[in-house]
Biopython code that builds the backbone (N, CA, C, O; Angstrom):
import numpy as np
from Bio.PDB.StructureBuilder import StructureBuilder

atoms = [
    (1, "MET", "N", (9.709, -1.537, -14.110)),
    (1, "MET", "CA", (8.795, -2.304, -13.267)),
    (1, "MET", "C", (8.476, -1.473, -12.026)),
    (1, "MET", "O", (9.389, -0.953, -11.385)),
    (2, "PRO", "N", (7.191, -1.340, -11.677)),
    (2, "PRO", "CA", (6.831, -0.578, -10.481)),
    (2, "PRO", "C", (7.460, -1.179, -9.227)),
    (2, "PRO", "O", (7.602, -2.396, -9.107)),
    (3, "ALA", "N", (7.833, -0.303, -8.300)),
    (3, "ALA", "CA", (8.485, -0.747, -7.062)),
    (3, "ALA", "C", (7.622, -1.731, -6.292)),
    (3, "ALA", "O", (8.139, -2.670, -5.687)),
    (4, "VAL", "N", (6.304, -1.525, -6.309)),
    (4, "VAL", "CA", (5.437, -2.410, -5.549)),
    (4, "VAL", "C", (5.492, -3.837, -6.088)),
    (4, "VAL", "O", (5.342, -4.789, -5.323)),
    (5, "LEU", "N", (5.707, -3.998, -7.402)),
    (5, "LEU", "CA", (5.833, -5.341, -7.967)),
    (5, "LEU", "C", (7.174, -5.965, -7.614)),
    (5, "LEU", "O", (7.254, -7.172, -7.389)),
    (6, "ARG", "N", (8.236, -5.149, -7.562)),
    (6, "ARG", "CA", (9.546, -5.673, -7.164)),
    (6, "ARG", "C", (9.511, -6.125, -5.718)),
    (6, "ARG", "O", (10.272, -7.005, -5.315)),
    (7, "GLN", "N", (8.641, -5.532, -4.950)),
    (7, "GLN", "CA", (8.517, -5.873, -3.542)),
    (7, "GLN", "C", (7.317, -6.779, -3.316)),
    (7, "GLN", "O", (6.676, -6.711, -2.267)),
    (8, "GLY", "N", (7.009, -7.624, -4.285)),
    (8, "GLY", "CA", (5.819, -8.465, -4.242)),
    (8, "GLY", "C", (5.703, -9.324, -3.010)),
    (8, "GLY", "O", (4.620, -9.435, -2.435)),
    (9, "GLU", "N", (6.796, -9.937, -2.587)),
    (9, "GLU", "CA", (6.714, -10.832, -1.432)),
    (9, "GLU", "C", (6.328, -10.089, -0.160)),
    (9, "GLU", "O", (5.445, -10.560, 0.556)),
    (10, "PRO", "N", (6.949, -8.944, 0.160)),
    (10, "PRO", "CA", (6.498, -8.210, 1.348)),
    (10, "PRO", "C", (5.028, -7.787, 1.231)),
    (10, "PRO", "O", (4.307, -7.772, 2.228)),
    (11, "LEU", "N", (4.588, -7.446, 0.025)),
    (11, "LEU", "CA", (3.198, -7.059, -0.177)),
    (11, "LEU", "C", (2.278, -8.238, 0.131)),
    (11, "LEU", "O", (1.269, -8.080, 0.818)),
    (12, "VAL", "N", (2.626, -9.409, -0.373)),
    (12, "VAL", "CA", (1.812, -10.600, -0.128)),
    (12, "VAL", "C", (1.782, -10.916, 1.360)),
    (12, "VAL", "O", (0.731, -11.265, 1.898)),
    (13, "GLN", "N", (2.918, -10.798, 2.027)),
    (13, "GLN", "CA", (2.956, -11.042, 3.472)),
    (13, "GLN", "C", (2.081, -10.033, 4.211)),
    (13, "GLN", "O", (1.340, -10.392, 5.126)),
    (14, "HIS", "N", (2.176, -8.768, 3.802)),
    (14, "HIS", "CA", (1.376, -7.713, 4.444)),
    (14, "HIS", "C", (-0.116, -8.002, 4.276)),
    (14, "HIS", "O", (-0.886, -7.918, 5.232)),
    (15, "VAL", "N", (-0.507, -8.341, 3.059)),
    (15, "VAL", "CA", (-1.920, -8.607, 2.791)),
    (15, "VAL", "C", (-2.383, -9.818, 3.594)),
    (15, "VAL", "O", (-3.480, -9.808, 4.151)),
    (16, "GLY", "N", (-1.561, -10.853, 3.657)),
    (16, "GLY", "CA", (-1.915, -12.037, 4.436)),
    (16, "GLY", "C", (-2.062, -11.726, 5.913)),
    (16, "GLY", "O", (-2.992, -12.201, 6.564)),
    (17, "THR", "N", (-1.141, -10.927, 6.443)),
    (17, "THR", "CA", (-1.207, -10.529, 7.850)),
    (17, "THR", "C", (-2.454, -9.696, 8.103)),
    (17, "THR", "O", (-3.173, -9.911, 9.079)),
    (18, "ARG", "N", (-2.699, -8.748, 7.217)),
    (18, "ARG", "CA", (-3.858, -7.860, 7.371)),
    (18, "ARG", "C", (-5.163, -8.667, 7.303)),
    (18, "ARG", "O", (-6.097, -8.417, 8.065)),
    (19, "ARG", "N", (-5.214, -9.629, 6.387)),
    (19, "ARG", "CA", (-6.407, -10.458, 6.256)),
    (19, "ARG", "C", (-6.649, -11.242, 7.551)),
    (19, "ARG", "O", (-7.786, -11.359, 8.007)),
    (20, "GLY", "N", (-5.588, -11.768, 8.131)),
    (20, "GLY", "CA", (-5.720, -12.493, 9.391)),
    (20, "GLY", "C", (-6.260, -11.617, 10.501)),
    (20, "GLY", "O", (-7.102, -12.042, 11.293)),
    (21, "GLN", "N", (-5.765, -10.382, 10.551)),
    (21, "GLN", "CA", (-6.241, -9.449, 11.572)),
    (21, "GLN", "C", (-7.717, -9.115, 11.361)),
    (21, "GLN", "O", (-8.481, -9.021, 12.322)),
    (22, "LEU", "N", (-8.108, -8.940, 10.116)),
    (22, "LEU", "CA", (-9.483, -8.548, 9.817)),
    (22, "LEU", "C", (-10.478, -9.676, 10.055)),
    (22, "LEU", "O", (-11.627, -9.417, 10.411)),
    (23, "THR", "N", (-10.062, -10.902, 9.869)),
    (23, "THR", "CA", (-10.989, -12.007, 10.076)),
    (23, "THR", "C", (-11.035, -12.440, 11.537)),
    (23, "THR", "O", (-12.031, -13.019, 11.973)),
    (24, "ALA", "N", (-9.989, -12.173, 12.293)),
    (24, "ALA", "CA", (-9.930, -12.625, 13.689)),
    (24, "ALA", "C", (-10.985, -11.945, 14.560)),
    (24, "ALA", "O", (-11.609, -12.602, 15.392)),
    (25, "LEU", "N", (-11.189, -10.659, 14.384)),
    (25, "LEU", "CA", (-12.133, -9.937, 15.243)),
    (25, "LEU", "C", (-13.584, -10.381, 15.012)),
    (25, "LEU", "O", (-14.291, -10.647, 15.984)),
    (26, "PRO", "N", (-14.048, -10.469, 13.765)),
    (26, "PRO", "CA", (-15.420, -10.979, 13.586)),
    (26, "PRO", "C", (-15.581, -12.415, 14.084)),
    (26, "PRO", "O", (-16.610, -12.750, 14.672)),
    (27, "GLU", "N", (-14.585, -13.258, 13.859)),
    (27, "GLU", "CA", (-14.663, -14.645, 14.322)),
    (27, "GLU", "C", (-14.740, -14.704, 15.848)),
    (27, "GLU", "O", (-15.527, -15.468, 16.407)),
    (28, "ALA", "N", (-13.927, -13.902, 16.510)),
    (28, "ALA", "CA", (-13.946, -13.877, 17.979)),
    (28, "ALA", "C", (-15.288, -13.348, 18.481)),
    (28, "ALA", "O", (-15.832, -13.855, 19.462)),
    (29, "GLY", "N", (-15.821, -12.324, 17.806)),
    (29, "GLY", "CA", (-17.114, -11.773, 18.196)),
    (29, "GLY", "C", (-18.244, -12.768, 18.030)),
    (29, "GLY", "O", (-19.149, -12.836, 18.862)),
    (30, "ARG", "N", (-18.193, -13.550, 16.943)),
    (30, "ARG", "CA", (-19.235, -14.562, 16.714)),
    (30, "ARG", "C", (-19.202, -15.672, 17.757)),
    (30, "ARG", "O", (-20.208, -16.339, 17.994)),
    (31, "SER", "N", (-18.039, -15.866, 18.381)),
    (31, "SER", "CA", (-17.886, -16.983, 19.316)),
    (31, "SER", "C", (-18.502, -16.710, 20.694)),
    (31, "SER", "O", (-18.571, -17.609, 21.531)),
    (32, "VAL", "N", (-18.945, -15.478, 20.926)),
    (32, "VAL", "CA", (-19.560, -15.146, 22.212)),
    (32, "VAL", "C", (-21.016, -14.735, 21.989)),
    (32, "VAL", "O", (-21.375, -14.287, 20.900)),
    (33, "PRO", "N", (-21.848, -14.884, 23.010)),
    (33, "PRO", "CA", (-23.250, -14.471, 22.860)),
    (33, "PRO", "C", (-23.360, -12.946, 22.765)),
    (33, "PRO", "O", (-22.429, -12.220, 23.116)),
    (34, "LEU", "N", (-24.495, -12.484, 22.291)),
    (34, "LEU", "CA", (-24.740, -11.041, 22.235)),
    (34, "LEU", "C", (-24.492, -10.433, 23.610)),
    (34, "LEU", "O", (-24.986, -10.939, 24.617)),
    (35, "GLY", "N", (-23.725, -9.347, 23.647)),
    (35, "GLY", "CA", (-23.393, -8.682, 24.903)),
    (35, "GLY", "C", (-22.205, -9.300, 25.629)),
    (35, "GLY", "O", (-21.737, -8.756, 26.629)),
    (36, "GLY", "N", (-21.714, -10.435, 25.133)),
    (36, "GLY", "CA", (-20.617, -11.140, 25.795)),
    (36, "GLY", "C", (-19.273, -10.450, 25.617)),
    (36, "GLY", "O", (-19.029, -9.771, 24.620)),
    (37, "ALA", "N", (-18.408, -10.642, 26.610)),
    (37, "ALA", "CA", (-17.058, -10.053, 26.590)),
    (37, "ALA", "C", (-16.061, -11.077, 26.065)),
    (37, "ALA", "O", (-16.235, -12.283, 26.239)),
    (38, "PHE", "N", (-15.004, -10.569, 25.414)),
    (38, "PHE", "CA", (-13.908, -11.423, 24.959)),
    (38, "PHE", "C", (-12.648, -10.589, 24.839)),
    (38, "PHE", "O", (-12.701, -9.359, 24.803)),
    (39, "THR", "N", (-11.512, -11.273, 24.777)),
    (39, "THR", "CA", (-10.211, -10.625, 24.624)),
    (39, "THR", "C", (-9.563, -11.159, 23.358)),
    (39, "THR", "O", (-9.590, -12.362, 23.099)),
    (40, "LEU", "N", (-8.982, -10.267, 22.573)),
    (40, "LEU", "CA", (-8.270, -10.649, 21.360)),
    (40, "LEU", "C", (-6.992, -9.826, 21.286)),
    (40, "LEU", "O", (-7.026, -8.596, 21.302)),
    (41, "ASN", "N", (-5.880, -10.518, 21.204)),
    (41, "ASN", "CA", (-4.573, -9.848, 21.130)),
    (41, "ASN", "C", (-4.383, -8.824, 22.252)),
    (41, "ASN", "O", (-3.834, -7.742, 22.039)),
    (42, "GLY", "N", (-4.846, -9.187, 23.445)),
    (42, "GLY", "CA", (-4.653, -8.331, 24.608)),
    (42, "GLY", "C", (-5.649, -7.183, 24.746)),
    (42, "GLY", "O", (-5.582, -6.419, 25.709)),
    (43, "ARG", "N", (-6.565, -7.056, 23.799)),
    (43, "ARG", "CA", (-7.589, -6.001, 23.867)),
    (43, "ARG", "C", (-8.909, -6.611, 24.278)),
    (43, "ARG", "O", (-9.251, -7.716, 23.856)),
    (44, "ARG", "N", (-9.657, -5.883, 25.112)),
    (44, "ARG", "CA", (-10.954, -6.365, 25.596)),
    (44, "ARG", "C", (-12.071, -5.764, 24.744)),
    (44, "ARG", "O", (-12.049, -4.583, 24.396)),
    (45, "TYR", "N", (-13.030, -6.598, 24.425)),
    (45, "TYR", "CA", (-14.179, -6.204, 23.614)),
    (45, "TYR", "C", (-15.448, -6.783, 24.219)),
    (45, "TYR", "O", (-15.408, -7.721, 25.016)),
    (46, "ASN", "N", (-16.563, -6.210, 23.826)),
    (46, "ASN", "CA", (-17.881, -6.798, 24.067)),
    (46, "ASN", "C", (-18.586, -6.867, 22.725)),
    (46, "ASN", "O", (-18.511, -5.939, 21.921)),
    (47, "ARG", "N", (-19.273, -7.976, 22.494)),
    (47, "ARG", "CA", (-20.137, -8.039, 21.324)),
    (47, "ARG", "C", (-21.361, -7.197, 21.635)),
    (47, "ARG", "O", (-21.888, -7.257, 22.746)),
    (48, "THR", "N", (-21.818, -6.416, 20.670)),
    (48, "THR", "CA", (-22.985, -5.579, 20.907)),
    (48, "THR", "C", (-24.221, -6.460, 21.091)),
    (48, "THR", "O", (-24.298, -7.566, 20.556)),
    (49, "GLY", "N", (-25.163, -5.957, 21.842)),
    (49, "GLY", "CA", (-26.371, -6.716, 22.135)),
    (49, "GLY", "C", (-27.601, -5.838, 22.176)),
    (49, "GLY", "O", (-28.467, -6.001, 23.036)),
    (50, "SER", "N", (-27.674, -4.907, 21.242)),
    (50, "SER", "CA", (-28.811, -3.983, 21.201)),
    (50, "SER", "C", (-30.086, -4.725, 20.790)),
    (50, "SER", "O", (-30.019, -5.863, 20.324)),
    (51, "PRO", "N", (-31.241, -4.085, 20.962)),
    (51, "PRO", "CA", (-32.481, -4.704, 20.477)),
    (51, "PRO", "C", (-32.411, -5.047, 18.980)),
    (51, "PRO", "O", (-32.940, -6.074, 18.555)),
    (52, "THR", "N", (-31.768, -4.199, 18.193)),
    (52, "THR", "CA", (-31.603, -4.482, 16.764)),
    (52, "THR", "C", (-30.737, -5.721, 16.558)),
    (52, "THR", "O", (-31.052, -6.566, 15.720)),
    (53, "ASP", "N", (-29.642, -5.835, 17.323)),
    (53, "ASP", "CA", (-28.786, -7.017, 17.223)),
    (53, "ASP", "C", (-29.572, -8.280, 17.564)),
    (53, "ASP", "O", (-29.437, -9.303, 16.893)),
    (54, "ARG", "N", (-30.383, -8.203, 18.596)),
    (54, "ARG", "CA", (-31.162, -9.379, 19.026)),
    (54, "ARG", "C", (-32.205, -9.774, 17.972)),
    (54, "ARG", "O", (-32.426, -10.958, 17.716)),
    (55, "ARG", "N", (-32.836, -8.771, 17.371)),
    (55, "ARG", "CA", (-33.812, -9.058, 16.316)),
    (55, "ARG", "C", (-33.127, -9.721, 15.114)),
    (55, "ARG", "O", (-33.630, -10.708, 14.578)),
    (56, "LYS", "N", (-31.974, -9.173, 14.692)),
    (56, "LYS", "CA", (-31.241, -9.750, 13.560)),
    (56, "LYS", "C", (-30.771, -11.169, 13.872)),
    (56, "LYS", "O", (-30.766, -12.034, 12.996)),
    (57, "ALA", "N", (-30.378, -11.402, 15.116)),
    (57, "ALA", "CA", (-29.923, -12.739, 15.508)),
    (57, "ALA", "C", (-31.066, -13.753, 15.399)),
    (57, "ALA", "O", (-30.839, -14.917, 15.070)),
    (58, "ARG", "N", (-32.287, -13.308, 15.674)),
    (58, "ARG", "CA", (-33.440, -14.207, 15.551)),
    (58, "ARG", "C", (-33.809, -14.455, 14.092)),
    (58, "ARG", "O", (-34.227, -15.555, 13.729)),
    (59, "LEU", "N", (-33.653, -13.424, 13.253)),
    (59, "LEU", "CA", (-34.148, -13.491, 11.873)),
    (59, "LEU", "C", (-33.130, -13.957, 10.842)),
    (59, "LEU", "O", (-33.501, -14.560, 9.835)),
    (60, "LEU", "N", (-31.864, -13.688, 11.078)),
    (60, "LEU", "CA", (-30.835, -13.968, 10.077)),
    (60, "LEU", "C", (-29.978, -15.168, 10.473)),
    (60, "LEU", "O", (-29.697, -15.393, 11.650)),
    (61, "GLU", "N", (-29.577, -15.919, 9.473)),
    (61, "GLU", "CA", (-28.719, -17.069, 9.736)),
    (61, "GLU", "C", (-27.318, -16.633, 10.171)),
    (61, "GLU", "O", (-26.723, -17.247, 11.057)),
    (62, "ASP", "N", (-26.796, -15.577, 9.549)),
    (62, "ASP", "CA", (-25.447, -15.102, 9.850)),
    (62, "ASP", "C", (-25.467, -13.582, 10.037)),
    (62, "ASP", "O", (-25.034, -12.848, 9.148)),
    (63, "PRO", "N", (-25.966, -13.098, 11.185)),
    (63, "PRO", "CA", (-26.084, -11.650, 11.385)),
    (63, "PRO", "C", (-24.718, -10.977, 11.516)),
    (63, "PRO", "O", (-23.729, -11.608, 11.889)),
    (64, "ALA", "N", (-24.689, -9.703, 11.205)),
    (64, "ALA", "CA", (-23.465, -8.913, 11.341)),
    (64, "ALA", "C", (-23.010, -8.906, 12.800)),
    (64, "ALA", "O", (-23.811, -9.052, 13.723)),
    (65, "VAL", "N", (-21.714, -8.733, 12.977)),
    (65, "VAL", "CA", (-21.128, -8.698, 14.321)),
    (65, "VAL", "C", (-20.661, -7.278, 14.611)),
    (65, "VAL", "O", (-19.858, -6.709, 13.872)),
    (66, "GLY", "N", (-21.175, -6.720, 15.694)),
    (66, "GLY", "CA", (-20.716, -5.424, 16.173)),
    (66, "GLY", "C", (-19.956, -5.637, 17.471)),
    (66, "GLY", "O", (-20.304, -6.506, 18.271)),
    (67, "VAL", "N", (-18.914, -4.839, 17.676)),
    (67, "VAL", "CA", (-18.142, -4.949, 18.913)),
    (67, "VAL", "C", (-17.885, -3.564, 19.488)),
    (67, "VAL", "O", (-17.834, -2.568, 18.766)),
    (68, "VAL", "N", (-17.724, -3.531, 20.802)),
    (68, "VAL", "CA", (-17.323, -2.318, 21.505)),
    (68, "VAL", "C", (-15.920, -2.570, 22.044)),
    (68, "VAL", "O", (-15.693, -3.525, 22.786)),
    (69, "ASP", "N", (-14.981, -1.705, 21.666)),
    (69, "ASP", "CA", (-13.598, -1.782, 22.131)),
    (69, "ASP", "C", (-13.533, -1.118, 23.506)),
    (69, "ASP", "O", (-13.837, 0.067, 23.636)),
    (70, "HIS", "N", (-13.139, -1.874, 24.531)),
    (70, "HIS", "CA", (-13.080, -1.320, 25.891)),
    (70, "HIS", "C", (-12.069, -0.184, 25.994)),
    (70, "HIS", "O", (-12.273, 0.756, 26.763)),
    (71, "GLY", "N", (-10.983, -0.258, 25.231)),
    (71, "GLY", "CA", (-9.938, 0.759, 25.321)),
    (71, "GLY", "C", (-10.351, 2.104, 24.781)),
    (71, "GLY", "O", (-9.957, 3.139, 25.319)),
    (72, "THR", "N", (-11.151, 2.106, 23.709)),
    (72, "THR", "CA", (-11.527, 3.362, 23.066)),
    (72, "THR", "C", (-12.989, 3.727, 23.268)),
    (72, "THR", "O", (-13.375, 4.882, 23.094)),
    (73, "GLY", "N", (-13.810, 2.732, 23.640)),
    (73, "GLY", "CA", (-15.243, 2.956, 23.740)),
    (73, "GLY", "C", (-15.930, 2.963, 22.387)),
    (73, "GLY", "O", (-17.142, 3.164, 22.307)),
    (74, "GLU", "N", (-15.166, 2.743, 21.320)),
    (74, "GLU", "CA", (-15.690, 2.791, 19.959)),
    (74, "GLU", "C", (-16.476, 1.522, 19.627)),
    (74, "GLU", "O", (-16.044, 0.411, 19.934)),
    (75, "THR", "N", (-17.628, 1.705, 19.002)),
    (75, "THR", "CA", (-18.439, 0.587, 18.521)),
    (75, "THR", "C", (-18.214, 0.458, 17.022)),
    (75, "THR", "O", (-18.279, 1.445, 16.288)),
    (76, "THR", "N", (-17.948, -0.771, 16.569)),
    (76, "THR", "CA", (-17.646, -1.019, 15.165)),
    (76, "THR", "C", (-18.438, -2.216, 14.664)),
    (76, "THR", "O", (-18.518, -3.246, 15.334)),
    (77, "ASP", "N", (-19.021, -2.073, 13.483)),
    (77, "ASP", "CA", (-19.619, -3.209, 12.784)),
    (77, "ASP", "C", (-18.454, -3.900, 12.082)),
    (77, "ASP", "O", (-18.079, -3.520, 10.972)),
    (78, "VAL", "N", (-17.884, -4.909, 12.726)),
    (78, "VAL", "CA", (-16.661, -5.531, 12.197)),
    (78, "VAL", "C", (-16.938, -6.362, 10.957)),
    (78, "VAL", "O", (-16.028, -6.591, 10.160)),
    (79, "THR", "N", (-18.165, -6.816, 10.773)),
    (79, "THR", "CA", (-18.498, -7.534, 9.549)),
    (79, "THR", "C", (-18.380, -6.593, 8.361)),
    (79, "THR", "O", (-17.799, -6.958, 7.339)),
    (80, "MET", "N", (-18.920, -5.396, 8.480)),
    (80, "MET", "CA", (-18.837, -4.407, 7.402)),
    (80, "MET", "C", (-17.395, -3.958, 7.189)),
    (80, "MET", "O", (-16.952, -3.816, 6.049)),
    (81, "ALA", "N", (-16.667, -3.736, 8.268)),
    (81, "ALA", "CA", (-15.272, -3.308, 8.150)),
    (81, "ALA", "C", (-14.442, -4.356, 7.409)),
    (81, "ALA", "O", (-13.574, -4.013, 6.606)),
    (82, "GLU", "N", (-14.714, -5.629, 7.681)),
    (82, "GLU", "CA", (-14.010, -6.718, 7.003)),
    (82, "GLU", "C", (-14.317, -6.700, 5.505)),
    (82, "GLU", "O", (-13.407, -6.845, 4.689)),
    (83, "GLU", "N", (-15.579, -6.525, 5.137)),
    (83, "GLU", "CA", (-15.968, -6.502, 3.730)),
    (83, "GLU", "C", (-15.315, -5.333, 3.000)),
    (83, "GLU", "O", (-14.812, -5.502, 1.889)),
    (84, "VAL", "N", (-15.317, -4.152, 3.610)),
    (84, "VAL", "CA", (-14.706, -2.971, 2.993)),
    (84, "VAL", "C", (-13.208, -3.186, 2.798)),
    (84, "VAL", "O", (-12.662, -2.837, 1.751)),
    (85, "ALA", "N", (-12.547, -3.754, 3.792)),
    (85, "ALA", "CA", (-11.107, -3.987, 3.685)),
    (85, "ALA", "C", (-10.784, -4.955, 2.555)),
    (85, "ALA", "O", (-9.820, -4.742, 1.820)),
    (86, "PHE", "N", (-11.577, -6.019, 2.404)),
    (86, "PHE", "CA", (-11.319, -6.969, 1.323)),
    (86, "PHE", "C", (-11.542, -6.331, -0.034)),
    (86, "PHE", "O", (-10.827, -6.642, -0.986)),
    (87, "LYS", "N", (-12.519, -5.448, -0.141)),
    (87, "LYS", "CA", (-12.727, -4.731, -1.410)),
    (87, "LYS", "C", (-11.520, -3.850, -1.717)),
    (87, "LYS", "O", (-11.096, -3.757, -2.869)),
    (88, "ARG", "N", (-10.970, -3.206, -0.697)),
    (88, "ARG", "CA", (-9.777, -2.369, -0.908)),
    (88, "ARG", "C", (-8.579, -3.213, -1.350)),
    (88, "ARG", "O", (-7.804, -2.795, -2.210)),
    (89, "ILE", "N", (-8.434, -4.388, -0.765)),
    (89, "ILE", "CA", (-7.333, -5.274, -1.154)),
    (89, "ILE", "C", (-7.501, -5.696, -2.612)),
    (89, "ILE", "O", (-6.527, -5.691, -3.365)),
    (90, "ARG", "N", (-8.723, -6.063, -3.027)),
    (90, "ARG", "CA", (-8.955, -6.440, -4.405)),
    (90, "ARG", "C", (-8.635, -5.279, -5.342)),
    (90, "ARG", "O", (-8.029, -5.482, -6.394)),
    (91, "LEU", "N", (-9.037, -4.059, -4.968)),
    (91, "LEU", "CA", (-8.721, -2.890, -5.790)),
    (91, "LEU", "C", (-7.227, -2.658, -5.884)),
    (91, "LEU", "O", (-6.714, -2.314, -6.949)),
    (92, "MET", "N", (-6.525, -2.844, -4.774)),
    (92, "MET", "CA", (-5.072, -2.668, -4.782)),
    (92, "MET", "C", (-4.438, -3.647, -5.754)),
    (92, "MET", "O", (-3.571, -3.267, -6.541)),
    (93, "TYR", "N", (-4.864, -4.915, -5.705)),
    (93, "TYR", "CA", (-4.316, -5.908, -6.620)),
    (93, "TYR", "C", (-4.607, -5.557, -8.058)),
    (93, "TYR", "O", (-3.739, -5.705, -8.919)),
    (94, "SER", "N", (-5.830, -5.086, -8.340)),
    (94, "SER", "CA", (-6.160, -4.740, -9.722)),
    (94, "SER", "C", (-5.366, -3.510, -10.172)),
    (94, "SER", "O", (-5.014, -3.417, -11.348)),
    (95, "ASP", "N", (-5.079, -2.577, -9.285)),
    (95, "ASP", "CA", (-4.295, -1.389, -9.627)),
    (95, "ASP", "C", (-2.864, -1.726, -10.006)),
    (95, "ASP", "O", (-2.266, -1.057, -10.848)),
    (96, "ILE", "N", (-2.311, -2.770, -9.380)),
    (96, "ILE", "CA", (-0.909, -3.115, -9.683)),
    (96, "ILE", "C", (-0.801, -4.267, -10.673)),
    (96, "ILE", "O", (0.293, -4.747, -10.973)),
    (97, "GLY", "N", (-1.957, -4.702, -11.177)),
    (97, "GLY", "CA", (-1.955, -5.702, -12.221)),
    (97, "GLY", "C", (-1.769, -7.130, -11.765)),
    (97, "GLY", "O", (-1.294, -7.970, -12.529)),
    (98, "ILE", "N", (-2.137, -7.415, -10.530)),
    (98, "ILE", "CA", (-2.012, -8.794, -10.040)),
    (98, "ILE", "C", (-3.377, -9.446, -10.092)),
    (98, "ILE", "O", (-3.517, -10.614, -9.727)),
]
sb = StructureBuilder()
sb.init_structure("model")
sb.init_model(0)
sb.init_chain("A")
sb.init_seg("    ")
for serial, (resi, resn, name, xyz) in enumerate(atoms, 1):
    if name == "N":
        sb.init_residue(resn, " ", resi, " ")
    sb.init_atom(name, np.array(xyz, "f"), 0.0, 1.0, " ", f" {name:<3s}", serial, name[0])
structure = sb.get_structure()
C-alpha cells in the first residue's frame, strides 16, 4: 500500500486546511469594494481596482478577484489561483486512487 494512502487522514486534513486557505482570500476580497483594503490572517491586502476590474464588475455577475499583498507588493488573481489549486487537488486524488 502506498505510504500516502496509509497516511490518508493527515492528507485529508491537509487538503481541508489548504482548501480553507484558498477560499478565504477570494471571499475576503469579494467582501470589499474595488480598491478597498482588508486584513486576513494578519496580512494586509487591497482588492485591485484597475479600469479593467471596474469594467468587469459592471459587466459580469461574478468577476474575478485580484488582490495586492501589502507585504510583498505582489498582485494576484486569487480567483484563478483558487481554480488552479483545486485542479491540482483533484489530480492528486486521482493519482493516488481516491
